[in-house]
C-alpha positions in Angstrom: 159.9 66.3 117.0 160.6 69.8 118.0 162.1 71.1 121.2 159.8 73.8 122.6 160.8 76.7 124.7 158.3 78.5 127.0 157.6 81.0 129.7 156.4 79.8 133.0 152.7 79.9 132.3 152.5 77.0 129.9 148.9 76.0 130.7 147.4 78.7 128.4 149.9 77.8 125.7 149.2 74.1 125.8 145.5 74.8 125.7 145.8 77.2 122.8 147.9 74.7 120.8 145.5 71.8 121.6 142.6 74.0 120.4 144.3 74.3 117.1 144.9 70.5 116.8 148.5 70.5 118.0 148.6 68.4 121.1 151.8 69.1 123.0 152.6 67.6 126.3 154.5 69.6 129.0 157.4 67.2 128.6 158.1 68.6 125.1 159.3 71.9 126.7 163.1 71.5 127.0 163.8 75.0 128.5 161.6 77.3 130.7 162.2 80.9 131.6 160.0 83.5 133.2 161.7 86.1 131.0 160.4 86.7 127.4 163.8 88.1 126.4 165.6 84.9 127.5 163.1 82.8 125.5 163.7 85.0 122.4 167.5 84.7 122.8 167.2 80.9 123.1 165.1 80.8 119.9 167.7 83.0 118.1 170.5 80.7 119.3 168.7 77.7 117.9 167.7 75.8 121.1 164.1 75.3 120.1 160.8 76.9 119.0 158.5 79.2 120.9 155.2 81.1 120.6 156.3 84.7 120.2 154.9 87.9 118.7 155.0 87.9 114.9 156.9 91.1 114.7 159.9 89.3 116.2 160.3 86.6 113.6 159.1 88.9 110.7 162.0 91.3 111.4 164.8 88.9 112.3 166.9 87.4 109.5 167.2 83.6 109.9 164.1 83.2 112.0 161.0 81.8 110.4 157.5 80.7 111.3 157.6 77.0 112.0 153.8 76.3 111.6 152.6 78.7 109.0 149.0 77.4 109.1 148.8 78.0 112.8 146.4 80.8 113.5 147.9 83.7 115.5 146.8 83.9 119.1 145.1 87.1 120.3 145.5 88.2 123.9 144.7 91.4 125.8 147.3 94.0 126.3 147.0 96.5 129.2 148.6 99.9 128.9 148.9 101.5 132.4 150.7 104.3 134.1 150.4 106.1 137.4 148.0 109.0 137.4 150.8 111.4 138.2 152.7 110.4 135.1 149.8 110.9 132.8 149.9 114.6 133.7 153.4 115.0 132.2 153.2 116.2 128.6 156.1 114.0 127.5 154.6 110.9 129.1 151.2 111.7 127.8 152.4 112.0 124.2 154.1 108.6 124.4 151.1 107.1 126.2 148.7 108.3 123.6 150.9 107.1 120.8 151.1 103.6 122.3 147.4 103.5 123.0 146.6 104.3 119.3 149.2 101.8 118.0 147.9 99.0 120.3 144.3 99.7 119.4 145.1 98.9 115.7 145.6 95.5 114.1 149.4 95.9 113.9 152.4 97.4 115.5 153.5 101.0 115.3 156.6 101.3 113.1 
């Protein structure tokens, strides 16, 4: 049995795992944090497993995908800024780059 780590919103995670034939009860989560960075640090320290973006485990030595047959979850990402900031050339260049990268199937490298 694995020790699971999670963010505060576990209902969506439990539902997504159940949909893929992996029934996990809330009691299986041994640590909870509302900070993704904390969950990632706990994974790297070996405290348990968590659902995280693929780019993290793909680029971190010693971290591997625990359930390779598990289908990656898709979720919406919102890219927002204040109207005033979009008028700044520097901010606009970064904003446009991020928008193009997020619209693709992968991450910008």
